[in-house]
Rosetta silent file (secondary structure, phi, psi, omega in degrees, C-alpha in Angstrom):
SEQUENCE: MSLRKRIEKSEFLATVLAGIVGRYLAFCNRTTRWEVQGLDELRAALADGPVLLIMWHSRSVMGALHWPVGDGPLSSLYDKSPIGRVSGALQRRVGLQPIEMSRKLSNRAASRTVLKRVKEGISIGMTGDGPLGPALEIKDAPIDWARTTGMPVFCYAFSTAKGRRLQSWDQMLVPRPFGQGAYVFRRFPEGVPRKMDAAALSDLRGRLREQMNETMATADRLVGLPPGP
SCORE:     score description
SCORE:     0.000 S_00000001
   1 L     0.000  134.816 -178.792  -26.325   -8.316   11.757 S_00000001
   2 L   -69.108  159.815  177.649  -22.742   -9.591   11.886 S_00000001
   3 H   -60.721  -38.293  179.362  -19.844   -7.319   12.874 S_00000001
   4 H   -57.193  -48.655 -179.112  -18.479   -7.651    9.336 S_00000001
   5 H   -65.577  -37.080  179.134  -21.702   -6.305    7.831 S_00000001
   6 H   -63.382  -40.515  179.392  -21.885   -3.503   10.393 S_00000001
   7 H   -66.381  -41.607 -179.695  -18.384   -2.343    9.514 S_00000001
   8 H   -61.425  -32.767 -175.305  -19.179   -2.495    5.797 S_00000001
   9 H   -94.386  -23.052 -170.100  -22.269   -0.319    6.304 S_00000001
  10 L  -111.402  111.533  173.074  -21.138    2.032    9.077 S_00000001
  11 H   -64.904  -34.945 -179.427  -18.547    4.746    8.528 S_00000001
  12 H   -63.715  -47.181 -179.679  -18.860    5.594   12.232 S_00000001
  13 H   -63.885  -41.038  177.313  -17.996    2.066   13.371 S_00000001
  14 H   -60.969  -38.895  179.904  -15.088    1.908   10.941 S_00000001
  15 H   -67.030  -40.800  177.849  -13.823    5.229   12.317 S_00000001
  16 H   -61.702  -48.105  179.761  -14.071    3.999   15.923 S_00000001
  17 H   -64.382  -37.404  177.901  -12.161    0.819   15.088 S_00000001
  18 H   -63.345  -35.321  177.211   -9.627    2.829   13.101 S_00000001
  19 H   -62.623  -43.181  178.809   -9.048    4.987   16.164 S_00000001
  20 H   -65.942  -50.364 -179.445   -8.276    1.911   18.257 S_00000001
  21 H   -63.468  -41.877 -178.394   -6.136    0.290   15.569 S_00000001
  22 H   -61.461  -42.525  178.747   -4.476    3.598   14.729 S_00000001
  23 H   -64.690  -38.896  178.690   -3.422    4.253   18.313 S_00000001
  24 H   -65.256  -48.153 -178.789   -2.003    0.755   18.574 S_00000001
  25 H   -65.300  -37.893  177.161   -0.071    0.993   15.296 S_00000001
  26 H   -63.121  -38.405  177.029    1.186    4.488   16.151 S_00000001
  27 H   -64.466  -43.553  176.462    2.436    3.120   19.481 S_00000001
  28 H   -61.469  -41.098 -179.221    4.184    0.268   17.657 S_00000001
  29 H   -62.919  -41.254 -179.084    5.679    2.748   15.206 S_00000001
  30 H   -69.888  -34.774 -172.725    7.053    4.942   18.007 S_00000001
  31 H   -95.888   -2.909  177.676    8.507    2.070   20.026 S_00000001
  32 L   -90.079  139.912  175.545   10.029    0.114   17.130 S_00000001
  33 E   -87.193   99.318 -173.120   13.667    0.671   16.192 S_00000001
  34 E   -89.989  136.296  164.836   13.253    1.230   12.456 S_00000001
  35 E  -106.711  134.383 -171.079   15.912    0.867    9.794 S_00000001
  36 E  -123.748  137.104  173.426   14.878    2.664    6.603 S_00000001
  37 E  -129.006  141.134  171.077   15.981    2.314    2.993 S_00000001
  38 L    86.335   -0.614 -176.618   14.951    4.308   -0.053 S_00000001
  39 H   -67.817  -38.240  179.570   13.194    7.209    1.671 S_00000001
  40 H   -64.535  -39.328  178.632   15.571    9.839    0.257 S_00000001
  41 H   -65.485  -39.711  176.848   15.018    8.535   -3.276 S_00000001
  42 H   -63.095  -45.071 -179.861   11.252    8.680   -2.765 S_00000001
  43 H   -62.391  -37.487  178.388   11.464   12.245   -1.468 S_00000001
  44 H   -64.839  -39.748  178.542   13.570   13.265   -4.463 S_00000001
  45 H   -66.732  -39.810 -179.194   10.962   11.803   -6.818 S_00000001
  46 H   -66.079  -25.958  177.030    8.129   13.557   -4.973 S_00000001
  47 L   -64.745  -21.672  179.821    9.881   16.881   -5.476 S_00000001
  48 L   -98.965   -7.484 -179.802    9.190   16.387   -9.202 S_00000001
  49 L   143.632 -178.664 -175.675    5.576   15.238   -8.856 S_00000001
  50 L   -71.823  160.635  178.669    3.336   12.390   -7.665 S_00000001
  51 L  -129.847  165.820  172.573    4.280    8.710   -7.722 S_00000001
  52 E  -103.349  118.709 -178.455    2.471    5.376   -7.749 S_00000001
  53 E  -104.566  125.255 -177.245    3.175    3.416   -4.554 S_00000001
  54 E  -123.338  137.769  178.515    2.533   -0.341   -4.660 S_00000001
  55 E  -143.303  156.515  171.032    2.741   -2.825   -1.786 S_00000001
  56 L   -73.225  145.430 -178.500    1.668   -6.375   -1.063 S_00000001
  57 H   -57.850  -37.205 -176.976   -1.494   -6.551    1.017 S_00000001
  58 H   -66.632  -19.395 -177.906    0.305   -8.604    3.680 S_00000001
  59 H  -118.132   27.017 -172.371    2.815   -5.775    4.258 S_00000001
  60 L   -98.956  -12.365 -167.217    0.490   -2.784    3.939 S_00000001
  61 L   -65.569  -25.583 -179.758   -0.678   -2.137    7.504 S_00000001
  62 L  -100.098    0.491 -174.882    2.141    0.325    8.322 S_00000001
  63 H   -58.249  -41.395 -178.856    2.239    2.048    4.943 S_00000001
  64 H   -63.660  -32.930 -178.742    0.128    5.028    6.009 S_00000001
  65 H   -81.003  -20.807 -177.301    2.439    5.710    8.953 S_00000001
  66 H   -97.249  -11.983  177.768    5.613    5.409    6.894 S_00000001
  67 L   -68.443  133.904 -179.870    4.561    7.639    4.006 S_00000001
  68 L   -78.625   82.640 -174.231    6.361   11.039    4.181 S_00000001
  69 H   -55.816  -35.646 -178.373    3.229   13.205    4.322 S_00000001
  70 H   -65.851  -17.040 -178.430    5.289   16.392    4.529 S_00000001
  71 H   -97.343   -7.093  178.873    6.805   15.695    1.109 S_00000001
  72 L   161.186  144.279 -179.887    3.525   15.174   -0.736 S_00000001
  73 L   -72.577  158.653  179.773   -0.072   14.003   -0.263 S_00000001
  74 E  -136.054  135.053  170.201   -1.133   10.408   -0.901 S_00000001
  75 E  -111.576  118.007  176.337   -4.469    8.872   -1.846 S_00000001
  76 E  -102.706  150.415 -177.568   -4.691    5.178   -1.094 S_00000001
  77 E   -94.575  141.581  175.705   -7.422    2.931   -2.445 S_00000001
  78 E  -147.665  159.095  178.855   -9.652    0.805   -0.240 S_00000001
  79 L  -113.547 -171.618 -173.888  -12.842   -1.220   -0.592 S_00000001
  80 L   -90.711   10.523  172.892  -15.825   -1.858    1.696 S_00000001
  81 L   -63.567  158.915  179.043  -14.455   -5.001    3.312 S_00000001
  82 H   -53.327  -47.441  178.976  -14.029   -4.666    7.097 S_00000001
  83 H   -64.307  -38.092 -179.747  -10.260   -4.337    6.793 S_00000001
  84 H   -64.342  -45.442 -179.658  -10.709   -1.959    3.866 S_00000001
  85 H   -64.181  -42.321  177.929  -13.117    0.353    5.699 S_00000001
  86 H   -65.142  -39.501  178.361  -10.888    0.461    8.784 S_00000001
  87 H   -61.096  -44.035  179.168   -7.877    1.061    6.527 S_00000001
  88 H   -61.539  -44.010  179.165   -9.607    4.013    4.856 S_00000001
  89 H   -65.536  -37.275  178.517  -10.521    5.569    8.187 S_00000001
  90 H   -65.206  -40.592  179.150   -6.969    5.017    9.445 S_00000001
  91 H   -61.623  -42.569  177.346   -5.530    6.721    6.378 S_00000001
  92 H   -62.700  -36.942 -177.599   -7.704    9.776    6.988 S_00000001
  93 H   -61.552  -34.613 -177.542   -6.596    9.774   10.614 S_00000001
  94 L   -97.057   10.313  172.394   -2.907   10.165    9.656 S_00000001
  95 L    96.656   11.008  177.290   -3.564   12.874    7.077 S_00000001
  96 L   -89.244  176.866 -175.632   -3.871   10.885    3.843 S_00000001
  97 L  -126.273   76.633 -173.395   -6.675   11.187    1.283 S_00000001
  98 L   -70.128  156.526  177.947   -8.107    7.684    0.702 S_00000001
  99 E  -119.521  121.702  175.819  -10.401    6.725   -2.171 S_00000001
 100 E   -81.257  125.064 -179.375  -13.205    4.238   -1.587 S_00000001
 101 L   -94.955  103.885 -179.329  -13.477    1.890   -4.546 S_00000001
 102 L   -75.120  135.258  177.841  -17.153    1.041   -4.977 S_00000001
 103 L   -71.280  -12.142  179.536  -17.891   -2.380   -6.432 S_00000001
 104 L   -86.039  -16.315 -178.694  -20.794   -0.772   -8.283 S_00000001
 105 L   -85.001  148.686  174.446  -18.539    1.564  -10.259 S_00000001
 106 L   -73.980  162.216  176.110  -16.928    0.543  -13.511 S_00000001
 107 H   -60.372  -33.547  179.955  -13.155    0.421  -13.803 S_00000001
 108 H   -65.563  -42.085  179.041  -13.396    3.464  -16.067 S_00000001
 109 H   -65.261  -41.678  178.040  -15.223    5.494  -13.403 S_00000001
 110 H   -62.785  -40.500 -179.823  -12.703    4.471  -10.770 S_00000001
 111 H   -64.033  -35.507  177.880   -9.863    5.427  -13.084 S_00000001
 112 H   -61.814  -39.775  178.291  -11.340    8.902  -13.576 S_00000001
 113 H   -62.545  -45.553  179.803  -11.233    9.428   -9.807 S_00000001
 114 H   -62.841  -46.033 -178.100   -7.604    8.351   -9.664 S_00000001
 115 H   -62.651  -35.695  177.439   -6.609   10.516  -12.631 S_00000001
 116 H   -61.754  -44.446  178.845   -8.256   13.559  -11.062 S_00000001
 117 H   -63.317  -42.032 -179.030   -6.157   13.111   -7.932 S_00000001
 118 H   -61.822  -42.153  179.073   -2.981   12.657   -9.964 S_00000001
 119 H   -63.757  -24.855  176.679   -3.647   15.891  -11.895 S_00000001
 120 L   -83.792    2.696  178.088   -3.964   17.615   -8.517 S_00000001
 121 L    85.460   20.258 -177.062   -0.430   16.419   -7.684 S_00000001
 122 L  -100.759  127.083  176.346   -1.517   13.641   -5.333 S_00000001
 123 E   -69.751  157.606 -178.562    0.369   10.336   -5.287 S_00000001
 124 E  -118.459  130.963  176.603   -1.582    7.081   -5.439 S_00000001
 125 E  -117.332  141.771 -178.920   -1.017    4.100   -3.135 S_00000001
 126 E  -159.366  160.126  175.257   -2.478    0.644   -3.648 S_00000001
 127 E   -86.477  135.423 -177.719   -1.954   -3.029   -2.936 S_00000001
 128 L   -69.109  -30.234 -179.236   -0.538   -4.949   -5.856 S_00000001
 129 L  -102.699   14.886  172.599   -2.558   -8.077   -5.111 S_00000001
 130 L    71.633 -174.514 -178.266   -5.788   -6.192   -4.377 S_00000001
 131 L   -80.940  -13.544 -173.293   -8.119   -6.565   -1.406 S_00000001
 132 L  -131.151    0.163  176.378   -8.838  -10.269   -1.949 S_00000001
 133 L    85.415 -166.612    6.581   -5.804  -11.805   -3.638 S_00000001
 134 L   -62.315  151.410 -177.310   -4.477  -14.229   -4.683 S_00000001
 135 L   -64.784  140.771  174.480   -1.567  -13.191   -2.493 S_00000001
 136 L    63.433   26.451  174.463    1.619  -11.963   -4.151 S_00000001
 137 L  -120.417  127.314 -176.430    0.075  -11.884   -7.620 S_00000001
 138 L   -71.883  123.720  174.586    0.000   -8.565   -9.490 S_00000001
 139 L   -78.628  174.071 -179.501   -3.490   -7.434  -10.452 S_00000001
 140 H   -72.181  -34.259 -170.454   -4.226   -5.409  -13.593 S_00000001
 141 H   -57.237  -46.937 -179.031   -4.955   -2.104  -11.803 S_00000001
 142 H   -59.518  -40.893 -179.453   -1.379   -1.152  -10.768 S_00000001
 143 H   -69.768  -42.103 -179.776   -0.083   -1.737  -14.277 S_00000001
 144 H   -60.553  -43.428 -177.644   -3.044    0.010  -15.907 S_00000001
 145 H   -75.245  -30.228  173.296   -2.642    3.121  -13.756 S_00000001
 146 H   -64.967  -40.462  178.671    1.126    3.177  -14.221 S_00000001
 147 H   -67.237  -42.219 -174.385    0.539    3.076  -17.993 S_00000001
 148 H   -71.898  -41.863 -173.553   -2.191    5.710  -17.915 S_00000001
 149 H   -89.814  -26.845 -175.734   -0.522    8.234  -15.621 S_00000001
 150 L    72.059   11.791 -178.931    3.149    7.766  -16.517 S_00000001
 151 L   -70.753  150.220  169.155    4.041    8.254  -12.841 S_00000001
 152 L   -60.114  145.215 -178.952    7.228    6.754  -11.387 S_00000001
 153 E  -107.302  128.755  174.229    6.472    3.485   -9.596 S_00000001
 154 E  -119.436  141.132  173.162    7.762    2.771   -6.089 S_00000001
 155 E  -101.089  149.029  179.797    7.430   -0.470   -4.152 S_00000001
 156 E  -134.518  144.602  170.654    7.051   -0.493   -0.366 S_00000001
 157 E  -156.114  150.232  171.196    7.343   -3.176    2.309 S_00000001
 158 E  -125.115  160.624  174.558    7.896   -3.310    6.038 S_00000001
 159 E  -145.722  157.842  177.739    9.074   -6.097    8.303 S_00000001
 160 E  -146.534  139.766  178.527    9.405   -6.575   12.026 S_00000001
 161 L   -76.250  -10.733 -176.284   11.228   -9.106   14.134 S_00000001
 162 L  -131.188   85.053 -177.835    8.418   -8.901   16.669 S_00000001
 163 E  -146.971 -178.203  176.867    5.069   -9.333   14.989 S_00000001
 164 E  -138.719  157.574  179.444    2.165  -11.672   14.441 S_00000001
 165 E  -103.474  133.756  174.817    0.277  -13.027   11.452 S_00000001
 166 L   -79.403  155.461  176.181   -3.462  -12.642   11.074 S_00000001
 167 L   -84.983   64.373 -178.140   -5.581  -15.591    9.973 S_00000001
 168 L  -119.241  172.837 -176.428   -6.400  -13.860    6.687 S_00000001
 169 L   -60.183  -25.984 -177.611   -6.018  -14.854    3.042 S_00000001
 170 L  -109.547    3.622 -176.126   -2.629  -13.112    2.894 S_00000001
 171 L    53.432   54.382 -175.322   -1.403  -13.826    6.459 S_00000001
 172 L   -54.124  133.379  178.969   -1.167  -10.094    7.075 S_00000001
 173 E   -86.603  126.975  177.798    1.812   -9.070    9.203 S_00000001
 174 E  -122.556  129.413 -176.965    0.982   -6.871   12.219 S_00000001
 175 E   -74.999  160.581  166.986    3.799   -5.464   14.391 S_00000001
 176 L  -112.251  155.302 -178.486    4.152   -5.691   18.142 S_00000001
 177 L   -71.610  163.132  172.394    5.676   -2.808   20.124 S_00000001
 178 L    63.128   38.666  178.342    9.281   -2.536   21.324 S_00000001
 179 L  -118.745 -173.072  174.346   10.798   -4.542   18.486 S_00000001
 180 E  -104.513  134.733 -177.958   13.247   -4.111   15.649 S_00000001
 181 E  -141.570  169.730  177.329   11.777   -3.216   12.279 S_00000001
 182 E  -148.785  145.363  168.722   12.616   -2.071    8.780 S_00000001
 183 E  -137.552  147.543 -168.993   10.768   -0.452    5.929 S_00000001
 184 E  -132.799  132.486  167.220   11.910   -0.067    2.366 S_00000001
 185 E  -111.619  131.456 -179.444   10.927    2.102   -0.587 S_00000001
 186 E  -137.367  126.451 -178.849   12.373    0.968   -3.899 S_00000001
 187 E   -77.594  133.569  172.735   11.871    2.616   -7.268 S_00000001
 188 L   -72.559  121.815 -167.552   10.904    0.403  -10.174 S_00000001
 189 L   -74.392   -6.591 -175.443   13.696    1.221  -12.634 S_00000001
 190 L  -105.974  147.496  165.850   11.590    1.030  -15.789 S_00000001
 191 L   -77.634  153.918 -179.051    9.132    3.390  -17.362 S_00000001
 192 L  -110.158  106.360 -177.723    5.775    1.818  -18.166 S_00000001
 193 L   -67.971  152.729  179.554    4.759    2.502  -21.783 S_00000001
 194 L   -66.362  -39.254 -175.458    1.137    3.191  -22.622 S_00000001
 195 L  -112.183  125.494  177.263    0.987    0.606  -25.381 S_00000001
 196 L  -144.023  144.937  173.131    2.191   -2.972  -24.932 S_00000001
 197 L   -81.219  176.812 -174.258    1.286   -6.243  -26.543 S_00000001
 198 H   -60.904  -38.715 -178.981    0.289   -9.247  -24.429 S_00000001
 199 H   -66.806  -44.355  179.235    3.832  -10.629  -24.248 S_00000001
 200 H   -64.803  -37.710  178.997    5.342   -7.316  -23.144 S_00000001
 201 H   -64.803  -42.118  178.829    2.592   -6.879  -20.569 S_00000001
 202 H   -64.227  -41.216  177.943    3.229  -10.331  -19.136 S_00000001
 203 H   -63.486  -42.736  179.338    6.970   -9.656  -18.931 S_00000001
 204 H   -62.667  -43.275  178.753    6.353   -6.341  -17.172 S_00000001
 205 H   -58.143  -42.704  179.717    4.025   -7.987  -14.679 S_00000001
 206 H   -65.282  -40.464 -179.158    6.703  -10.542  -13.867 S_00000001
 207 H   -70.076  -37.724  177.971    9.425   -7.921  -13.385 S_00000001
 208 H   -67.275  -42.435  176.720    7.231   -5.780  -11.159 S_00000001
 209 H   -59.383  -41.954  179.150    6.279   -8.814   -9.057 S_00000001
 210 H   -62.412  -42.752  179.966    9.977   -9.682   -8.753 S_00000001
 211 H   -65.936  -39.152  178.371   10.829   -6.164   -7.581 S_00000001
 212 H   -64.183  -40.258  177.395    8.027   -6.185   -5.008 S_00000001
 213 H   -66.857  -36.890  177.455    9.254   -9.516   -3.666 S_00000001
 214 H   -66.244  -38.212  177.553   12.825   -8.188   -3.555 S_00000001
 215 H   -62.733  -44.987  178.285   11.618   -5.121   -1.623 S_00000001
 216 H   -64.483  -41.791  179.793    9.862   -7.370    0.887 S_00000001
 217 H   -64.799  -36.165  177.545   12.900   -9.665    1.135 S_00000001
 218 H   -63.476  -44.924  177.838   15.159   -6.666    1.796 S_00000001
 219 H   -60.570  -42.443  178.510   12.946   -5.538    4.694 S_00000001
 220 H   -62.887  -43.478 -177.651   12.995   -9.076    6.105 S_00000001
 221 H   -63.678  -35.799 -178.587   16.757   -9.332    5.738 S_00000001
 222 H   -65.756  -23.302  177.326   17.305   -6.048    7.587 S_00000001
 223 L  -106.467    9.852  175.019   15.621   -7.498   10.677 S_00000001
 224 L    78.696   25.987  179.704   17.261  -10.919   10.346 S_00000001
 225 L  -107.550  151.473  171.048   14.229  -12.846    9.105 S_00000001
 226 L   -69.393  150.511  179.315   13.978  -15.276    6.187 S_00000001
 227 L   -57.276  142.222  179.391   11.936  -13.905    3.254 S_00000001
 228 L  -151.833  174.610 -179.254    8.198  -14.469    3.640 S_00000001
 229 L   -71.590    0.000    0.000    4.802  -13.341    2.331 S_00000001
C-alpha cells in the first residue's frame, strides 16, 4: 500500500506526521519576525460572534498557528487527502476543532455539520479554492456558507521571505525558520445576501476573489516579495 493510501486510511499515521510537521511549523513560527495586519479587527469581530475565515490553499499552512484561539474557537474543514488528513491532525494539535469532509456525504449533510458549529459560536475556516483546485478560483462552498450563516467574512494570507514551494497543484508555500514574514486578516466589506440571481452571484465571486488576492499581495508586499500564488 502506498504512503498516500496509508495516510488516507490511518488517523494514527496522520497524527504522527502532524506531530512532525507541527513541531517544524511551530519552530518556524517562533523564529520568524512576523509583521501582522488586521488582527485587531478580527478580534473585534469575534467579540460579537463567529466569522467565516477563507484562505487560498497555497497560503493555508500557517493559518492554524496564526488564528487567535484565545478570542474564539475555530473549526477548519479538511478532506481525506494526505495533506488534508495531516492538516486536520495539526489543527487538533494547536487547539482547533477541525471537521472532516467525507466525500460520501452530500453537501446538505456537510452543511448541517457546519451550521451546528456556527450555532455553538464556533468560527469556520476553509480554503477558497478547495482541496484540489483549480488554484485561486473561488469554489461554491465559501459563498454558500456565507449566505447561509450570515457570518462576517475574513480573508487570510501569510507570506515569508524565506520559504519554499511544494510540487503540488497550488505550489503551496512552506516557511523556513529564521526569516521575515507577514500575515494578514482582512474583512470582506460586504454582507452576503441569502438570495442572489446568477449575475449577482458571479459578481460577488469576482469581488471575493479580488479581495483574497489583495490580502495575499499585501502579505507579499510586507516582506518585499512580488505578488504570487
